C-alpha positions as CSV (number, residue, x, y, z in Angstrom):
1,X,91.4,107.1,105.8
2,X,89.7,110.1,104.0
3,X,91.6,113.3,103.3
4,X,90.5,115.1,106.5
5,X,91.6,112.2,108.7
6,X,94.8,112.0,106.7
7,X,95.6,115.7,107.3
8,X,94.7,115.5,110.9
9,X,97.1,112.5,111.3
10,X,99.8,114.4,109.5
11,X,99.4,117.3,111.7
12,X,99.4,115.2,114.9
13,X,102.8,113.7,113.7
14,X,104.2,117.0,112.9
15,X,103.3,118.3,116.4
16,X,104.4,115.2,118.3
17,X,107.7,114.5,116.7
18,X,111.0,116.3,115.9
19,X,112.5,114.4,113.0
20,X,114.6,112.4,112.9
21,X,113.1,110.3,115.7
22,X,112.1,106.7,116.3
23,X,108.6,105.8,115.3
24,X,106.9,102.5,116.2
25,X,104.3,101.0,113.8
26,X,101.7,98.5,115.0
27,X,99.9,96.1,112.6
28,X,97.6,93.2,113.1
29,X,97.2,90.8,110.2
30,X,96.5,87.2,109.3
31,X,99.4,84.8,109.7
32,X,99.2,84.0,105.9
33,X,100.3,87.5,105.2
34,X,103.1,87.6,107.7
35,X,106.0,87.1,105.3
36,X,104.6,89.8,102.9
37,X,104.6,92.3,105.8
38,X,108.0,91.3,107.0
39,X,109.4,91.8,103.5
40,X,108.0,95.3,103.4
41,X,109.5,96.1,106.8
42,X,113.1,95.2,106.1
43,X,115.5,97.4,108.2
44,X,112.9,97.7,111.1
45,X,113.4,96.2,114.6
46,X,110.5,93.8,114.7
47,X,108.6,92.2,117.5
48,X,105.9,89.7,116.7
49,X,103.1,88.4,119.0
50,X,100.7,85.6,117.7
51,X,97.1,85.5,118.7
52,X,95.8,83.0,121.2
53,X,94.3,80.9,118.4
54,X,97.3,81.5,116.1
55,X,95.2,82.9,113.2
56,X,96.5,86.5,113.5
57,X,99.8,88.1,114.3
58,X,100.6,91.4,115.8
59,X,103.8,93.2,114.4
60,X,105.5,96.0,116.1
61,X,108.1,97.6,113.8
62,X,110.4,100.4,115.0
63,X,112.8,102.5,113.0
64,X,114.5,105.9,112.9
65,X,112.4,107.9,110.5
66,X,113.5,111.2,108.8
67,X,110.1,113.0,108.4
68,X,106.4,112.8,108.7
69,X,106.2,111.9,105.0
70,X,108.5,108.9,105.5
71,X,106.0,107.6,108.3
72,X,103.1,108.1,105.9
73,X,104.9,106.3,103.1
74,X,105.3,103.3,105.3
75,X,101.6,103.2,106.1
76,X,100.8,103.5,102.4
77,X,103.0,100.6,101.5
78,X,101.6,98.4,104.3
79,X,98.0,99.2,103.3
80,X,98.5,97.0,100.2
81,X,98.5,94.0,102.4
82,X,95.1,92.2,102.3
83,X,93.2,92.7,105.6
84,X,96.0,94.5,107.5
85,X,94.9,96.6,110.4
86,X,97.2,99.7,111.5
87,X,96.9,100.8,115.1
């Protein structure tokens, strides 16, 4: 995500939420990276859905967030996982 997209996303979060509020993150990743993702999402309410072939997993993670910056920090931490896609 370039700086302009990052600013646009930050502005959208600021306009759409009044913190504190619940925010749901959605990630798709290879099954091999599942435990790393779950370790980074401790304290979240997690829902997992495997792909039909079982190679990928979709993770929905919900948590009460205090600010836009806290949401952005989670995306930053999760971006360190190889091949992860954020929705």
